[in-house]
N, C-alpha and C positions, 0 to 999 in steps of 0.2 A: 481392940486397941486401935486408935485413930492414926491415920498416916503421919499426922504431925508429930506424935510420940514415937513412932515406931523406930525412927532413925535419930531420936533426940539425943542420944549418948555419943554420937559420932563428932569428930572435930569439924569445926565450921569450914575450914580449908586446909588442904594438904600440906600446903607451903608453911603454915604455922609450927610444923614439926621439923622443918629443915634445919640443918646445921648452919653456922655462920659462914657466909661467902668470905673468902681472903681477897679483899677488894684490891690491894695493891697487886698481888700475884695474879689475880684474875685480869686486870688490865694489862700486866706485863705479858701474860699468855696470849691475849688477843693481839697485841703489837707484834709479838714473835710470829705468830701464826699468819697475820696478814701481811708481814714482811716476807715470809717465805713465799706465800701465794703470789704476791706482785713480782717478787724476783724471778719466780720460775716462769710466770706468764711472760715477761718481758724476754727471758732467755729463750723459751719456746718460739716466740715471734721472731726473733732473730734467726732461729734454726729453721725457719720456713714453714711452721705449722699455721694453719688457719686460725681464726680468732676463737671458733668453736674448739678446735684441737688443743690449743694453748689453754683455754679456760678449764678444759677438763684435767689436763695435765697438772695445771698448777693447783687446782682444788684438790686432787688426790694427794699431792705432797703436803698441802696445808692440813688436810684431814687427817692424814696418818700422824703427823706431828702433834695436832691438837688432842686427838684421842689417846695417843701413847704417853703424853705427859703425865707425870705422877698425879694422883688424885688431889693431893695436898696443895697442888699449885692453883687450884681454883675453888676448892670447898673443904671444910672439916668434915671429913668422912670417917665412918667407922672403920677401924683396921681390917684389912682384907677385902674391902668392898672395890671390886673393879669392873669394868665394863666387859661384858661377853662379846666375843667377835660378832655374833648375830645383831645384838644391840648396837654395837658401833657401826656396823654396815648400814642398818636402818637409819640411824641418826645421819650418817654421811649422805645417803641418798636423798633423804629429805631435805637436807639443807642444799644439797647440789641443784634439786628440781626449783627449788625456790629462788636460789641464787641465779640460776639461768634466767627466770623471768625477769629479775632486777637488770641483768646486763642486757636483756634484750629490749627492755624498757627504755633504758639510758641510751642505747646505740641506735634503735631504729626508730624510737619516738622522740626522745629528747635531743637528738643529734650530737650526743657525746662521741669523741674518737673511742676506740676500744680500749686504748692505754688509759684515758682520762676516766673512762667508765669503770675500770678495774680497781680503782682507788677505793671508792665507797664500796664496791662489790666485795673486795677482799676483807674489808673492816667488817661489813655486814656478815659475811660468811663465818668469820672467826668468832663473832659474838654468838652467832646461832650454834656453832659447834660446841663451844665452852658452856653455853647456857644448857644445852642439851645434856651434855656430860654432867654438869652440876646437878641438874634435876634428877638424873638417874642415880647418882651416888649420894645425894643428900638423904637425910632422914634417919630416924632411929628405930631400933627394934622394940616396938610398943605393940600392945594389943590392937592398935589402930593402923599397923604397919600396911595391911593389906588395902585398908581405906585410902591411906596416903598415897600409895603407889597408884590406886585406881583414879584418884583424883588428878594426880600429876599427868597420867597418861591421858585421861579424858580432856582434861582443861587445855592440855598442849596441844592435842591434835584438833581441838575446835579451833583454837587460835591459829593453828597452821593451816586449817582449811579455809578460813577467813582470809589470811594473807596471801595463799595461793590463788584465790579467786581475784583479789584486788590487784596482784602484781600482774596477772596474765590477761585479765579481761580487756585490756586496752592494746594487746600486741597481736593476737591472730586476726586475720581477715574475719569481717562478719559471715556467717554461715547464711546460705541463700534464704531461710525463713526470717532471719533477723533483718536482712536487707529489704525483704518484703513488707515486714512490719514497718520499717523506717519508712518505707514509701507511703504506708498508711499515715504516719505523722505528717507527711508532706501534703496529704490530702485529708485534713482533719474531718471528721464527720461523727454523727451519732451512731453509725453502724457500718458494717462492711459484710460482703458477701458471705465470707467464710467464718469471720469471728466477730464478737462485740468489740467496742472501742478502747477498752481499759489498756490494751497493749500500746496502742498508738499515743494515747495520752501521756502515760509513763515515759515513753520514749521521747516525746516532745519535751517533756520537763528536763530529762537528762541531757538532751542536746541543747537546750537553751542554756543549761549551766556549763557543759563541757564541750560545746560544739559538735559538728558532725563527724565525730570519731567513734572508733570502736568503743572506747570507754564510755563516751557519752550516751551511746545506745545501751550498754550493757549494765551501767552503774544501777540503773532500776532494778535489774534482776538481782543484783548483790543486795540491795536495800530489802527487796522482798524476801530473799532467802533469810536474812536477819529477822524479819518479822515473824516468818514461819517457825523459825527455830525458837524465838522468844515465847510465842504462844504454845508451842509444844512443850517447852521447859515448864511454862507455867502450869499447864494441864498435868504434867507428869508430877510436879511437885504436890499438887492438890491430891492427886491420887496415892502416891507412894513416898514422898519425901524427896530431899535434895539429891541424895545419892542416884536415885534412879532418873531424876530429872537430868542430871548431868550426863547420864548414859543416853537419854533420849537426844539431847543436844548433839552428841557425838554421832548418833545415828542420822539425824537430819543434817549434819555436816558432812558425812562421808559415804552415804548410800548413794548409788549411782543417779537415781531419780532427782533426789533433792539437790544434790552437788550440782546437777546439770540445771535445774531450775534457778538455782542461784547464780548461774554463770551466763546463761543464755537468754536473752530477752524475747521470749516468746510468751503466749498467754498462759502456759503453765506457771510461769513465775508469780504474777499476781493471783492466779487461781489457787496455788498452794498456800500462799500466805493468808487469803481469805478463808480458805477451808480450814486451816489450822486456828484461825481466830474464831471461826463460827463453832468448831468443836469445843473450845475453851468456854465460850459464853453459853453454849447450850448445856455444857455440863454444870457450869454456875446456876444457870436458871432451873434446870429440871431436878437436879439432884442436890445442889446446895439451896435451892429454893430463894434465889436472890431475884427479885422481880425486875431490877433494873438490867440484870444481865441479858433479857429478852431484847433490850435496845441494841446492845452490841451483837447479838446473834443476827438481827434483822439487817444491821448495817453490813456486816460482814458477808452475809448471804446475799444482799443486794449488789454490793460491790464485786463480789464473786461472779454474779450473773454478768455484769458488765466485762467480765475477763473471759468466761467460758460457761457455756449453758450447763455443763455437767454437774456444777455444784447445787443445781435444782434437785438433785437426787436426795439432798440432805433433808429436803421438805417431807417427803413421804417417810423417810426414816425417823424423823421427829414426830410425825403424826402417829406413827405406829406406837412409840413409846408412850405418847400420851394416852392413847385409847388402851393399850394393854395394861400397863402399870397403874394400880389402883390408887396409889399415893399420889402419882403424877397427873391422874385424869382430872383432878380438880382445877388444873390450870386451865381446861377448856371452858370453865365457867368464869374465867377472869380476863380482863382485857388485854393483858400484856402480850400473849402469844399472837393476837390478832393485830396489835400495834407493830409487833416485829414483822408481820406479813405485810402490813400496809408500807412500812418503811422500804423493805426489800423491792415490793412492787413499785414504789415511787422511784427508786434508784435506777430501776430497770426501764423506766417509761422512755427514755430517750431511744432504746434499741427497738421497743415496740413502735414508736413513732416512725423510726427510719424504715422499717420493715413495712409498715403500713403504706409507706409513701414509695416503695419500691417493690410491690407485689409479693411482700412476704418471702422474698428470695433467700434470706439467711436462714430462716426457720426450715424452708424446704429443702435447702443445700444440706443442712445437719440432720434431716430426718429422711424425707423420701428417697433423697440421692443415695444415702448410705443403704437404705433397705433395698433399693432396686440394683445395688451392685451385684455382681455374679455370686452365686451361692457356692460356698466352700465351708468344709467342717475345719475349725480352727481352734478347738478347745486346748489341744496339745500346744499350740502356739502361744496361747494366753498364758498357759502355765510357765512356758519357758520365758516369757516377757515378764511375768512376775518375779522370777528368779533373777533375771537381768536386772530388773529396777531395783530390788532389795538385796541381791546377792542369795545364793542359795542357803547360806548359814542364818541370815536374819529371816528370810522366808520361812525357814523350818521352824524359827523361834516363835514366829507370829502363829504359825499352825499349832504349835504345842499350847499356846495360851487360848487359842480359839477353841480348842478341844480339851481343855485342862480336865484332868481326871485324877482321882486318888488323892494322894497326900499333897500333891501340888495344888489340886483345886481347893481343898480343905485349908490350907494355909492362906491361899488368895482370899477365900471367903472371909476367914477369921481376921484378916488385916483391914479388908475394905468394907465390910458389909457389902460383899459383892454381887450379890443377887441382882440389884437395880442398876448397878455400875456396869456389870458384865453385859447386862441385857442391851443397855445404852450403846456399849462398845460393839456387840453384834449387830445391833440395827444399823449404825451409822458405817459400819465396815462392810457387812454382808449385802445390804441391799444394792448399794452401788456396784459391788462386785458381782452380784447376781444379775444385774441388768446386762453387764458386760459379758458375763459367762453365757447367757441365754443368746446374745447376739453372736458369740463366737461359734456357736453350734450351726450357724448357717453362713456366717461372713467372717472376714478377717479383721480382727480389732487392731487398733494402732498401738504402738509400744507404749506410749506413754499415758494411756486412758486410765489405768488402774492406779497410778502413782499417788494421787491425793487420797485416794479411799483407804490406803494403808495407814494414814495419819493417826487414826483413832487406836490403831493396834499397837504402835511403837511403845507407848509407855508401858504396857503389858509385856511385849517382848523383851524391853529392857530390863523390866523387873525379873522375869524369869531366866534371863541371862546372866544376871548377877550373881555372885556367891550367895547361897542362902542356907539357912540351919535346916531345911527340909528338901530331901532329894527328890528330884522329878523324875528319876528313872535314869537308865543308861543313855537313852536317846537324848534327853535333856542336858545331861553332863556333857555329852559329846559337843553340843550346841554351845554350851558354857565356855568350853575349852577353845572353840574355834572363833568365836565371834570378834574377840579383840584382834587377834591375827589378821582376821578377814577385813576389818575396817582399815588397820594399818596398811595392808596390801592394797586396798582400794585407793587410798591417798598416795601411795607410791604410784600406782599405775596412772592416777590423773596426773600427778606431777611429771611422770615420763611423757604422757602424751603432750603435755602443754610444751615441754621442753622440746620435743621432737618437731612439733609444729613451728615453734618459735625460733629455734636455732639449728635442730637437726642433731645427728649423731654422725660422727665420721665413719664412712664405710657403709652406712645403711641408707639405702635408696628409699624414695617415696613411693607407694603403690599408686596405680592410675586413679584409685578413687579418691585420691587427696584432692583432685581437681575440684571436687564438690565443695570443699571448704577453704580453698587456698588458690593463690595466683589471680585473685580477681583485680586486684589494684594494677598488676602488670597487663592484664587484658585491657583494663580500661584505658591505660595509657596509649595502647597500640590503636584502639578504636577511636581515641580521640584524634590521633593523627590523621586517621582516614577522615574523620568528620570535618576537621579544619580544612583539609584538602577539598572537599565537597563544598563546604562553605564559602571557600575562596572563588570557586567557579560558578556557583549557583546560588542557593539558599540554605539555611539552617536545615539540615536534614532531621528526620527522626532516627531513632535508633531501635530496632526490634530484635529482642532474643528470641531464637526459635526454640523455645521450651516453655514449660508450664509458667514460670516466673523467674527462675533462677537468675538467668543471664540479664534479662532486663532489670531486675531488681538491683543486682550488684553493680552493674554499669551506672545506674541512676545514683547509687550511693556514692561510688568512688569518683563519679563526675560531677558531685555537688559543687556549688549550689544550683547549677542549671540542669543537671542531670534528671531530675524527676519531670522537668517540663518536656524533655526530648524523648525517654525512654518508654516505649510502647512495648506490647507484647505479641505473642504468636496469632492472637485472635485475628490479626490483619489478614493472615493466611488460612483461615477457617478453622483453627484449633483453639481448644479453651484456654484462657489466660486469666482467670479468676477477676480480680478487680481491675485489671487493666482493660477489660472490656467496658467498664464504667468510665474509667479516666480517659481512653481514647477511643471513643466510638469509631469504628471502621469508616463509616459514611463521611466523618468529618476529616479524614485523612486524604481524601481523594485528590489525586494530582501531585502528592508530595514525594519528595525524594526520601528514600529509607536506606539506611546502612543496616543490613541484615546479618545477624551473628549467629553462628550454629556450632554444634560439636560434630556435626555429620556434613561432610562436603557434599555428598549427593543430594542432601536435601535442598541446597542453594541452587541446584540445577534440576529440581523436581517439578511436578505439575501444579503443586501447592504455590509455587513461587513465580515461576517464569510467565504464566498467562496474566499475572496481576501487573505487570510493568510494561511501559513502552519500551524500554530497553535496560540493559544490565551491564554492569562492569564484570572485568575477570574476577575470579574467585582469589582471594588473598588469605594465605596461612598465617596464623597467629599463635606462635608457641609460648607456653607460660611456664614459669618455674617457680621453685620454692628454695630458698637458700642455695641458689645456684644449680639445682638438679631439676631438670625438666619433668614436668608431670602430666603434661598434655597438649594437645593442639586444638585451637578453634580455627573456625573458617568465617571469613566475611565478604561479602558481596554488596555492592551499592545498586539499588533499583531507582530508576528515574520514571516519574509519572505514574503513581500508583492507582490502581483501579480496585475499588472495594468490592465490586461485582464484575469480575472478568466475563 
């Protein structure tokens, strides 16, 4: 049975089975809920509540009203259909976190007053509350009821995930890695010490369209996330049909690694998109025997190599498939695979050229440097990281299908002609994982390293976790029951974290670690004041953050457009600072005035700083806060007459 026919009797879309919406009643219910929301917000503000407190109280009142209104007020539902308390709470929380992002966006970025912002926010909230209620209550009891509910849940959560990203990516401060890669984009080149140039090129395009803003930096990640989800959907549909493909889109939308790659502009964003595209085209080329697909595979691998070197692990995995599978081996006598290799190599030439003219530093940085790191057994850490990236539930589902046995394996083989397909899955999943696993035996892997490698397993994991006519055993049934609640819980967690960073929650303080991802704009404002005072008396000073790249990168971004020309790194004091060593050679800063910023007061009075200057100012304390709550203190000191070699 082919994948295309396996699910051919299911409805095309779940909403084709919905009952009719009562349009006039629906609009009236929205107006009523929005009115209660806005009225309660105004009352709470007059009573002395903060904006956040008033927003939470008014939403609670509006949500209770909206969810308790009779079902017939919004939709023609079957008699006796009501929302359970648990479903009502989930809908309310999902709407609350998305609404918080809209409120933060309007107030913090668009300059609306809180009251003016609450008008569209209240209407938006009411629309979402009643739409969520309608989706849960609609539908008829047919043989496709489970399929309808599945499509409703999956499509709704995918759209919610996209909306959550678009609303929030422009609100929180850039994390240090993003600010560092933004500095890449201000020093455009064919390569960089620690990564290829794709992340810089994407950020440059985003900021050309949306300015040097958080949204401008991150919009490229959001686009890459959609591309990755699209290719994952296309691959899963080829393998199992539309229902599983929707499940894969939900996985890519809600699992921590892929959600993060679609929010934060790091090299993992384009890498994941290219990896997903390469898997799709390799499947089409090797198993569907489409010669033109080799071109797509070559382009995706080449662009992926411009993003992060790890996608190169797909090359030996593909070669292994071609060598071992007798039917695929004939491709070795045809030109298409070699043309794909040439395309990938041609796209990667800029990085080779940059390395050749810079002493091969990037290749050394990513190989010899990591191998020479202190030896430590980290296999247990790797397993924990995989469960964090995928959640324990989906990680278990992936392991179930990788080791499929018995009736589950028989059904999989019958549906898919799965011998060759499962071998391709194992090759492109296990070879990258094997490399990281071997590395973890003597070194500590990074959290994000295995994320793209699981893309090939997601269609199979989604298939095994959907309701099936063949039981996969007790363990598989547990996974099937847990995976949907797990993904809903993940989206609730992401929404809560975003809301916490953007607006906070009354009575809940921020941990000190928050200063790694927040408070940067406030810090830059204070450093700018010091810089202006120095400039008025002498010349334009440099600013040097006394850490690897965090402080320097953030101060450069929030001090744009001139920030990148004046923000150097801690290499000026004999410590490593990645690309800042290339952008600001220490010898060229001889005699300059430097504003040094550190998280540790004693560092500014230590042996790495004092001998390098003719004179130094007193140390200034720079507290930073988030939503009115202090999250940390920085320290600054001005050094006059810098000496590169004290």
